[in-house]
C-alpha positions in Angstrom: -152.4 45.9 162.9 -152.6 45.5 166.5 -153.3 43.0 169.3 -154.6 43.1 172.8 -152.6 41.6 175.7 -153.9 41.8 179.2 -154.3 45.7 179.7 -154.7 47.1 176.3 -154.1 47.2 172.7 -150.4 46.5 171.7 -148.6 47.4 168.4 -146.9 45.1 165.9 -143.9 45.1 167.8 -145.5 43.2 170.8 -143.1 40.5 172.2 -144.3 38.6 175.5 -140.7 37.3 176.0 -139.5 40.8 176.2 -142.2 42.5 178.0 -141.6 43.1 181.8 -142.7 41.0 184.6 -145.6 42.2 186.9 -145.0 44.8 189.5 -145.1 43.5 193.2 -146.0 44.6 196.6 -149.2 46.5 195.3 -150.8 48.3 198.3 -154.0 50.6 198.5 -154.6 53.0 201.1 -158.3 54.4 201.3 -159.1 58.1 201.0 -162.6 59.9 200.8 -163.7 58.8 197.3 -160.2 58.0 196.4 -157.3 55.5 196.9 -153.6 56.0 196.7 -152.0 52.8 195.0 -148.4 52.0 195.7 -146.2 49.2 194.0 -142.5 48.1 193.5 -141.1 48.0 190.0 -140.4 44.4 188.7 -136.9 43.1 189.0 -137.3 42.0 185.4 -138.0 44.9 183.1 -137.9 42.8 179.9 -136.2 44.0 176.9 -136.3 47.6 177.3 -136.8 49.9 180.0 -140.3 50.3 181.7 -141.9 53.5 180.2 -145.1 53.7 182.1 -147.6 51.6 184.4 -151.2 51.0 184.0 -153.3 50.9 187.1 -156.7 49.2 187.0 -159.5 49.7 189.4 -162.6 47.5 189.9 -165.5 47.7 190.1 -165.8 49.9 187.2 -162.7 49.1 185.2 -161.3 52.5 185.7 -157.7 52.7 184.6 -154.9 55.3 185.2 -151.5 55.7 183.8 -148.5 56.8 185.9 -144.7 57.0 185.3 -144.2 56.0 189.0 -145.4 54.8 192.2 -147.7 55.8 193.7 -150.8 57.0 191.7 -154.0 58.4 193.4 -157.5 57.5 192.1 -160.2 60.0 192.7 -163.8 60.1 191.8 -164.5 56.6 193.6 -167.5 55.9 195.1 -167.4 56.2 199.1 -167.8 53.3 201.4 -167.1 50.9 198.4 -164.5 48.1 198.3 -162.1 48.2 195.2 -159.3 46.0 193.9 -156.3 47.5 192.4 -153.9 45.7 190.0 -150.8 47.0 188.3 -149.1 46.4 184.9 -145.8 47.6 183.9 -145.2 48.8 180.1 -142.4 48.9 178.0 -141.6 49.2 174.3 -142.5 45.5 173.8 -145.7 45.3 175.7 -147.7 45.0 178.8 -146.7 42.8 181.8 -149.5 40.6 183.3 -151.3 42.4 185.9 -150.0 42.1 189.5 -151.8 40.4 192.3 -154.6 42.7 193.4 -154.7 45.0 196.4 -158.0 45.5 198.2 -159.3 48.7 200.2 -162.6 50.2 201.0 -162.9 53.9 200.3 -163.4 55.9 203.3 -166.7 56.9 204.6 -166.3 60.7 205.8 -166.6 60.8 209.7 -169.3 63.6 209.3 -171.8 60.6 207.7 -170.8 58.1 210.5 -170.3 59.9 213.9 -172.1 63.0 215.7 -171.6 64.6 219.0 -175.0 66.4 219.2 -175.7 69.0 222.1 -179.4 69.6 223.1 -181.3 70.9 225.9 -184.3 68.9 227.4 -187.8 70.3 226.7 -189.9 67.5 228.7 -191.7 67.0 225.3 -190.8 64.4 222.6 -187.6 65.6 220.6 -186.2 64.8 217.3 -182.5 64.8 216.8 -181.4 65.5 213.3 -177.5 65.0 213.3 -177.3 63.4 209.9 -176.8 59.8 210.9 -178.8 57.3 208.9 -179.6 54.9 211.6 -182.7 53.4 210.4 -180.9 52.5 207.1 -177.4 51.6 208.3 -177.8 51.1 211.9 -175.6 52.1 214.9 -175.4 53.2 218.5 -176.8 56.2 220.3 -175.3 57.1 223.7 -176.6 59.9 225.7 -175.6 61.6 229.0 -177.0 64.6 230.8 -174.1 67.2 231.4 -175.6 68.5 234.8 -177.5 66.7 237.4 -181.4 66.7 237.4 -183.2 69.1 239.8 -182.9 68.0 243.2 -179.4 66.6 242.4 -180.3 63.4 241.1 -177.4 62.2 238.8 -178.1 61.3 235.1 -177.2 57.8 233.6 -175.1 56.9 230.8 -177.7 55.6 228.5 -176.9 53.4 225.4 -179.3 52.2 222.7 -178.4 50.4 219.5 -180.5 49.4 216.5 -179.6 45.7 216.7 -181.6 45.5 220.0 -184.2 48.1 219.1 -185.4 51.4 220.1 -186.1 51.6 224.0 -183.9 48.7 224.8 -181.3 50.4 226.9 -178.1 49.7 228.9 -176.0 51.9 231.3 -172.3 52.2 230.8 -171.8 52.7 234.5 -173.8 49.8 235.6 -173.7 46.0 235.3 -177.4 46.0 235.1 -179.3 44.2 232.3 -180.9 46.1 229.7 -184.3 47.8 230.3 -187.0 48.8 228.1 -188.2 52.1 228.0 -189.6 53.6 224.9 -189.3 57.1 226.5 -185.5 57.2 226.0 -185.0 56.4 222.3 -188.3 56.2 220.9 -187.2 55.5 217.1 -184.2 55.6 214.9 -184.5 57.7 211.7 -182.7 58.2 208.5 -181.2 61.3 209.9 -180.8 60.7 213.4 -183.2 59.6 216.4 -186.1 60.6 218.4 -186.3 60.7 222.3 -189.3 60.6 224.4 -190.0 62.1 227.9 -187.6 60.0 230.0 -185.8 62.6 232.5 -182.5 61.1 232.1 -182.6 62.2 228.4 -185.2 65.0 228.3 -185.6 67.1 231.4 -186.7 70.6 230.7 -183.7 72.9 230.8 -181.1 70.2 231.4 -178.2 70.1 229.0 -177.2 66.8 227.3 -174.8 65.3 225.1 -175.5 62.4 222.6 -172.7 60.6 220.7 -173.9 58.7 217.5 -171.9 56.0 216.0 -173.2 54.6 212.7 -172.5 51.4 211.5 -169.7 51.3 208.6 -167.0 49.3 207.3 -163.4 50.5 208.8 -165.3 52.5 211.7 -167.7 50.8 213.9 -170.1 47.7 214.2 -172.8 46.5 216.6 -173.1 42.7 216.9 -175.6 40.7 219.1 -175.2 37.1 219.9 -176.4 34.5 222.1 -173.8 32.6 224.3 -173.2 29.1 223.8 -170.2 28.3 226.4 -167.7 27.2 223.7 -164.3 28.8 224.2 -163.1 30.3 221.0 -166.2 30.6 219.4 -166.4 32.7 216.3 -168.9 35.6 216.2 -169.2 37.2 212.9 -168.9 41.0 212.3 -169.1 43.6 209.5 -166.2 45.7 210.2 -164.2 44.6 207.3 -160.9 44.6 209.4 -159.8 43.5 212.7 -161.3 45.4 215.4 -158.9 47.5 217.5 -161.4 47.6 220.4 -164.4 45.7 221.4 -167.0 46.6 224.4 -169.2 43.8 225.2 -172.1 43.4 227.7 -174.6 40.6 228.4 -178.0 42.2 227.9 -180.1 40.0 230.0 -178.0 39.3 233.2 -176.1 41.5 235.6 -172.5 41.4 234.2 -169.5 43.9 233.9 -168.9 45.7 230.6 -165.7 44.0 229.2 -163.3 45.7 226.9 -160.8 44.2 224.6 -158.1 46.5 223.4 -155.4 45.8 220.8 -152.8 47.8 223.0 -153.1 45.8 226.1 -150.2 43.8 227.0 -151.8 40.6 226.3 -155.1 41.4 224.6 -156.2 37.7 224.2 -155.8 37.2 227.9 -156.7 40.5 229.6 -159.2 43.0 229.5 -160.8 46.2 231.1 -164.2 47.0 232.5 -165.9 50.1 231.3 -168.2 50.2 234.4 -165.3 50.1 236.9 -162.0 52.2 237.7 -160.2 48.7 237.7 -156.7 48.2 236.0 -156.6 45.4 233.5 -157.9 42.2 234.6 -156.1 39.0 233.6 -158.9 36.9 232.1 -159.4 35.0 228.6 -162.6 37.2 227.7 -161.4 37.1 224.1 -158.8 34.0 224.0 -157.9 34.6 220.2 -157.3 37.8 218.4 -160.1 39.2 216.3 -159.7 39.2 212.6 -161.5 40.8 209.7 -164.5 38.6 210.0 -164.9 37.5 213.4 -164.2 37.8 216.9 -163.7 35.1 219.5 -165.5 34.6 222.6 -164.5 33.0 225.7 -166.1 30.0 227.3 -168.5 29.9 230.1 -168.0 32.6 232.4 -166.1 34.9 229.8 -168.6 36.5 227.8 -169.9 33.7 226.0 -172.2 31.9 228.8 -174.6 29.2 227.6 -178.1 28.8 228.9 -179.9 31.9 227.6 -177.4 34.5 228.0 -177.6 37.3 225.4 -174.7 39.7 224.5 -174.1 43.1 222.7 -170.9 44.0 221.2 -169.6 47.3 220.1 -166.6 47.1 217.7 -164.2 49.9 216.8 -161.9 50.0 214.1 -158.1 50.9 214.1 -157.1 52.5 210.8 -153.6 53.8 211.2 -152.2 57.0 209.2 -153.6 60.0 207.9 -156.7 58.7 205.8 -158.6 56.9 208.4 -161.3 58.1 210.8 -160.6 56.3 214.0 -157.8 54.7 216.0 -157.3 52.6 219.0 -153.8 53.0 220.4 -151.8 53.8 223.8 -149.3 56.0 225.1 -147.1 55.7 228.2 -146.6 58.5 230.5 -143.1 60.0 230.8 -140.9 60.3 233.7 -143.0 63.3 235.0 -146.5 61.6 234.4 -147.1 63.4 231.1 -148.6 61.7 228.0 -146.5 63.8 225.4 -148.0 64.1 222.2 -150.0 61.3 220.8 -149.6 61.3 216.9 -152.6 60.2 214.8 -152.2 62.0 211.5 -155.4 63.8 212.0 -157.1 66.0 214.5 -159.5 64.1 217.0 -162.9 65.4 217.9 -163.5 62.8 220.5 -161.4 60.8 222.7 -161.8 57.9 225.5 -158.9 57.2 227.5 -158.2 54.7 230.6 -155.0 53.8 232.7 -154.5 50.2 231.8 -152.0 49.7 234.5 -153.6 51.3 237.7 -157.0 52.1 239.0 -158.5 55.3 237.3 -161.7 56.5 235.8 -162.4 56.5 232.2 -162.2 60.0 230.7 -164.3 61.0 227.7 -163.6 64.5 226.0 -164.9 65.9 222.9 -164.7 69.3 221.0 -168.3 70.3 221.0 -168.6 70.3 224.9 -165.1 71.9 225.1 -161.7 70.5 224.6 -159.2 73.4 224.4 -156.0 74.0 223.0 -154.0 76.3 225.2 -150.6 74.9 224.2 -150.3 73.6 227.8 -152.2 71.4 230.0 -154.9 73.8 231.6 -158.0 73.0 233.6 -160.5 74.1 231.0 -161.7 70.6 229.3 -165.3 69.4 229.8 -165.0 65.6 230.5 -167.4 62.8 231.6 -166.7 59.5 233.0 -168.5 56.5 231.3 -168.1 54.5 234.7 -169.7 57.0 236.8 -173.1 59.1 236.8 -171.2 62.2 237.8 -172.2 65.4 236.1 -169.7 67.1 233.6 -166.4 68.1 235.2 -164.0 70.8 234.0 -160.3 69.4 234.4 -156.9 69.3 232.6 -157.2 66.6 229.9 -154.7 68.0 227.5 -155.5 69.4 224.2 -156.3 68.3 220.6 -153.8 69.5 217.5 -153.9 69.1 213.6 -152.0 65.8 213.7 -153.1 64.3 217.2 -153.8 65.1 220.9 -151.9 65.4 224.1 -153.5 63.8 227.1 -151.6 66.2 229.5 -150.5 65.3 233.0 -152.0 61.9 233.9 -150.1 61.1 237.1 -147.8 58.3 237.7 -144.7 57.8 235.3 -144.4 54.8 233.2 -148.0 53.8 233.0 -149.8 52.6 229.8 -153.0 54.6 228.8 -155.3 53.2 226.2 -157.5 55.3 224.0 -160.1 55.3 221.2 -159.8 58.6 219.1 -162.3 59.7 216.5 -161.2 62.1 213.7 -162.7 65.7 213.5 -164.6 66.5 210.6 -165.9 67.4 207.9 -163.6 65.4 205.6 -165.5 66.3 202.3 -164.5 69.7 200.5 -167.5 72.0 200.7 -169.2 72.8 197.4 -171.8 75.4 198.8 -170.6 78.5 200.8 -173.9 78.4 202.8 -172.8 75.0 204.3 -169.4 76.6 205.8 -170.3 80.4 206.2 -173.1 82.4 207.4 -173.2 86.1 208.0 -175.8 87.4 210.4 -177.1 90.7 211.8 -179.0 90.3 214.9 -181.7 93.2 215.8 -182.5 92.1 219.4 -180.7 92.1 222.7 -180.1 89.7 225.6 -180.8 86.5 223.7 -179.1 83.4 225.4 -178.2 81.7 222.1 -178.2 82.1 218.3 -179.4 79.0 216.3 -180.5 78.6 212.5 -176.8 78.3 211.4 -176.6 75.6 208.6 -173.7 74.1 210.5 -171.7 73.6 213.7 -169.5 76.8 213.7 -165.9 76.6 214.5 -164.8 80.3 214.2 -166.9 83.4 215.0 -166.4 87.2 215.0 -168.4 90.1 216.0 -168.7 93.8 215.6 -171.6 96.2 216.5 -171.7 97.9 213.1 -173.3 101.4 214.4 -171.1 101.6 217.3 -168.0 103.7 216.8 -166.2 102.3 220.0 -166.9 98.6 219.7 -164.2 96.3 218.8 -164.0 93.3 216.9 -164.1 90.1 218.8 -162.9 86.8 217.4 -163.6 83.3 219.2 -163.0 79.8 217.9 -163.7 76.4 219.0 -160.1 75.3 219.6 -159.4 78.3 221.9 -162.7 77.9 223.7 -165.9 79.8 223.6 -164.8 82.3 226.3 -161.4 83.2 224.7 -161.5 86.3 222.6 -159.0 88.4 220.6 -159.6 91.4 219.0 -158.8 92.1 215.2 -158.3 95.9 215.5 -155.8 95.7 218.4 -152.4 94.1 219.5 -154.1 93.0 222.8 -153.7 89.5 224.1 -156.3 87.0 224.5 -159.0 87.8 227.0 -161.0 85.1 228.8 -164.4 85.8 230.0 -167.4 83.5 230.3 -169.7 86.1 231.1 -169.0 88.5 228.2 -168.1 86.4 225.3 -169.5 82.9 224.2 -170.8 80.3 226.6 -170.5 77.3 224.4 -171.1 75.7 221.0 -174.2 74.4 219.3 -174.7 72.0 216.4 -176.5 74.8 214.5 -175.2 77.8 216.5 -173.7 79.2 219.7 -174.7 79.9 223.3 -174.0 83.3 224.8 -172.0 83.9 227.8 -173.7 84.2 231.2 -174.4 87.8 231.1 -177.5 89.2 229.0 -175.2 92.3 228.2 -172.2 90.6 226.7 -170.2 91.3 223.7 -172.1 89.1 221.4 -175.8 89.7 222.6 -176.0 93.4 223.9 -175.6 95.5 220.9 -178.5 96.2 218.4 -177.9 95.7 215.8 -174.8 93.3 215.9 -173.2 91.6 213.1 -171.6 87.9 213.6 -169.9 85.8 211.1 -169.7 82.1 211.4 -167.2 79.9 209.8 -166.9 75.9 209.9 -163.5 74.4 209.3 -163.5 72.4 206.1 -160.8 71.0 203.7 -159.8 73.4 200.9 -161.8 76.1 202.7 -160.7 77.3 205.9 -158.8 75.9 209.3 -157.9 77.0 212.6 -154.4 76.0 214.2 -153.2 76.8 217.6 -149.3 76.4 218.2 -146.5 77.2 220.4 -143.9 79.5 219.1 -140.5 78.3 217.9 -141.5 74.8 217.1 -140.6 74.5 213.5 -143.2 74.2 210.9 -146.9 74.0 212.1 -149.2 71.2 210.9 -152.6 72.0 209.7 -155.7 70.3 208.2 -156.6 72.4 205.3 -155.4 69.7 202.9 -154.4 72.3 200.3 -151.7 75.1 200.3 -153.3 78.1 202.2 -153.6 81.4 200.2 -153.8 83.5 203.3 -152.7 83.0 207.0 -153.8 85.2 209.8 -151.6 84.7 212.6 -151.8 86.3 216.2 -149.9 85.8 219.5 -152.4 84.8 222.1 -150.6 85.2 225.4 -149.1 88.7 225.1 -149.5 91.8 223.0 -148.6 91.6 219.2 -149.7 92.5 215.7 -152.0 90.4 213.7 -149.5 89.1 210.8 -151.2 88.1 207.5 -149.2 86.1 205.1 -149.9 85.3 201.6 -148.0 83.9 198.6 -147.1 86.1 195.7 -145.5 83.3 193.6 -144.5 79.9 194.1 -141.5 80.8 196.0 -142.1 84.1 197.8 -144.6 85.6 200.2 -145.5 88.9 201.7 -147.5 90.0 204.7 -149.5 92.7 205.7 -150.8 93.6 209.2 -154.4 93.1 210.0 -154.7 95.6 213.0 -152.8 98.4 210.6 -153.5 100.3 207.5 -149.7 99.7 206.6 -148.7 98.5 203.1 -147.5 95.0 202.4 -143.9 94.1 202.9 -141.7 91.0 201.8 -141.9 88.1 204.2 -139.6 85.5 202.7 -139.8 82.2 200.9 -143.0 80.6 200.5 -143.2 77.7 203.0 -147.0 77.5 202.8 -147.8 73.8 201.8 -150.7 71.3 201.9 -149.6 70.1 205.3 -147.6 73.0 206.9 -147.4 76.9 207.6 -144.7 79.0 208.8 -144.1 79.2 212.7 -143.8 83.0 213.1 -143.5 82.7 216.9 -140.8 82.7 219.6 -140.3 80.1 222.2 -142.7 80.2 225.2 -145.4 82.0 223.3 -148.8 80.6 222.1 -150.4 81.4 218.7 -153.4 80.9 216.7 -153.6 81.1 212.8 -156.6 81.1 210.6 -156.0 79.7 207.1 -158.1 80.5 204.2 -157.8 78.9 200.4 -159.9 79.1 197.3 -162.5 76.2 197.2 -164.3 76.1 193.9 -167.8 77.7 194.0 -167.3 78.4 197.7 -164.3 80.9 198.3 -161.8 82.7 196.5 -158.5 84.1 197.9 -156.8 86.4 195.1 -155.3 89.7 193.9 -156.4 92.3 191.6 -155.0 95.6 190.0 -157.2 98.5 190.1 -158.2 100.3 187.0 -159.5 103.6 188.4 -163.3 103.2 187.6 -165.1 99.7 187.8 -164.3 96.0 187.4 -165.8 92.7 187.9 -163.8 90.4 190.1 -164.7 86.9 188.7 -164.5 84.3 191.5 -166.0 81.6 189.5 -169.1 81.9 191.9 -172.7 81.3 190.5 -174.8 83.1 193.0 -172.3 86.0 193.9 -170.3 86.7 197.0 -172.0 87.0 200.4 -168.7 88.1 202.2 -165.9 90.2 200.7 -162.8 91.4 202.4 -160.3 93.8 200.7 -157.1 95.3 201.5 -154.8 97.5 199.3 -151.2 96.1 199.5 -149.0 98.8 197.6 -150.0 101.6 199.9 -151.8 102.2 203.0 -155.6 101.2 203.3 -158.1 99.7 205.6 -159.3 96.2 205.8 -162.8 96.6 204.4 -165.7 94.2 204.9 -168.9 93.8 203.1 -171.7 91.1 203.8 -175.1 90.3 202.4 -176.4 90.4 206.1 -175.9 94.0 206.0 -176.2 94.4 202.4 -174.4 93.9 199.1 -176.8 95.4 196.6 -176.7 97.5 193.2 -176.6 100.9 195.4 -174.8 101.9 198.3 -173.4 99.1 200.5 -172.4 99.6 204.3 -168.8 98.6 205.0 -166.8 98.1 208.1 -163.0 97.8 208.6 -161.4 95.0 210.5 -158.6 97.2 211.7 -160.6 99.9 213.3 -163.6 100.2 215.6 -165.2 102.8 213.6 -169.1 102.5 212.8 -170.1 101.3 209.3 -170.1 103.8 206.5 -173.4 103.5 204.7 -173.0 106.5 202.2 -171.1 105.1 199.3 -171.1 102.5 196.6 -167.7 100.7 196.8 -169.0 97.1 195.7 -171.7 95.9 193.7 -173.1 92.4 193.1 -172.2 90.0 190.3 -173.1 86.4 190.0 -169.5 85.5 189.4 -168.2 87.4 192.4 -168.3 90.9 193.0 -167.7 94.3 191.4 -165.2 97.0 192.9 -166.0 100.7 192.3 -163.4 103.3 192.7 -164.8 105.6 195.4 -162.5 107.9 197.4 -164.0 107.0 200.6 -162.5 103.4 200.3 -160.3 103.5 197.4 -160.6 99.7 196.6 -160.1 100.4 192.9 -157.4 103.0 192.5 -155.7 102.9 189.0 -152.5 100.6 189.0 -152.9 99.9 192.9 -152.8 96.4 194.1 -155.1 94.5 196.4 -155.5 91.2 198.0 -159.2 89.9 198.7 -161.0 87.1 200.4 -164.5 86.2 198.9 -167.0 83.9 200.1 -169.9 82.7 198.0 
């Protein structure tokens, strides 16, 4: 016999008088398709000790049992509001459920924000950036990175779905909106279309577009008609109190006013987006905004009556490591530097402004170039929303795994505000083609490579037929012109002519030379990677600073370190047990050696460096169906290495660890087939070998064959490998 009480079926011994009280202080923190629920045990545990807790999620009535706080729910629907209640369980029964905590699961940043670079053609263009603007709504902001022919500066043009395609404002101007369908001609389910207006589509001019899609906990667009009533409530759909509001009258010539939560008195102060002014003391937003409304001022304070219309762009503020956006501030130190600004994640887009003194607004993003050299160097591409200037290259600090540094900002002790948007993707990939692409170029002199299925973060190159050509590795975090060579100890070389010239959303631009390292050789093998949770990450760090944070989200299984500013080996660290690691040298054939204790975690890696030195690390892990980092022992003949793939490996890297051996590379662009397969070695400049059959295809991964030329399956020998589907 049993009976039901609140959360489940209870046995004969159920006694509500001796059941525990409900847990208290329940909180829910959203993740991508997940939520972490924390709670405090009840003071009154009833007639016996608490044995477990039952957590209930709605909608769906999904339950989870845990022995203690917190508990993580996975498999939830993205962008959905859930409530979570907790009951305590002892031998006498269940407590009542606690008061519910509510949170909205995170919409991955790759679905709601895009920096998209394009070159004007003079003809209508469709920009496909994955943003569902026609269905969800949002804002598109476009700026030319260079001046137009003749030296005419381009405008900052902002068009949103509330006002409609063609209705455009300028962030650097007080001017009312104008109607021109040749700017944004339409919004689509995967981006937007532009017409032939020169400020967004002049032949040969490079442009940047930033798209903000409406989403709870991220961004909203609100239009409203002024009524002159101070404190007037204006509803919004952000779901939380905005961290920043940027508002403009659309049919009159007024400044762009900015509310920011970090201003000293945000309800009696504001900034102007279109000027360099310090904080103005006016009651633009006389009451602090909340989760459902913001509150306009009276007449003259962005709520004028008499037919004045307004648009407001609302930016959320989500502190902690699970959000996508933060609106905060930093104060310069005694030398005028920002210091590190901790966010809990690496940003891809940051807008900053000095709130205490006259200064321009500065906008950086990682697609145009925001470089981590470990110091504040003048290599960051920036635009000024308050001016029509072409893109400048200055020192604007650098991003890192858990935040950013804005570098030297001038006067000491001054407050700077910021809006920061998280780098993506946030989802763990499920297809290798979404994060890795091997290519074989068979022409020369090209100015760009496109057709890659993603925006690359890391590219390396080797001319397979050349016996003296080095391996060149470039990544977005170090910058397109900064190369390291896998096969040597050489320090980082910077050359905008011979390496890469920039990043594209589906490829890369070449350097300024038509005979550069990446576009001179025929054939030329290039390997493209995108950073993604569970698959691959890139970290730049300064030596001697303790553990190094990363964004892989899981403990890496292979970490490739290289000192950048001076000569040194490439050190490859891999775990051999939960407590130990070993290492091999990428630019050497040497066997592995003991490294020490295993300090590779889901958030940090070893700092192998010395103070005053700068380093880069490439992190790899096994992502189901996408990549596999592993080991095997040779059998002297042939064996299948099962990586749990379904369509076989497109890239295989193998190194013998118990004795000397090269770092062999196979890929499908050059050929992984049933017969002979060409291979290269990362540790040497040697041309590819095409005369043996060391590996074969298998749908689950790959097959290794013992061939004397490569020795990748010597009986009883041990090997490490990286395979990508």
